[in-house]
Phi, psi and omega in degrees: 000147171243094181236129182271088176083350178241072184287334179303317180297338183280303188286342177293320181273339179071022179211176179294113184226144176270168180309336180278351182088008178274125181300131181228143183260013182274000000 
């Protein structure tokens, strides 16, 4: 996941997510 300080948003969705909660493939 690529989350800037918001890893919670990452593992909650179970996919690569940005701080905004938008799925990213980067």
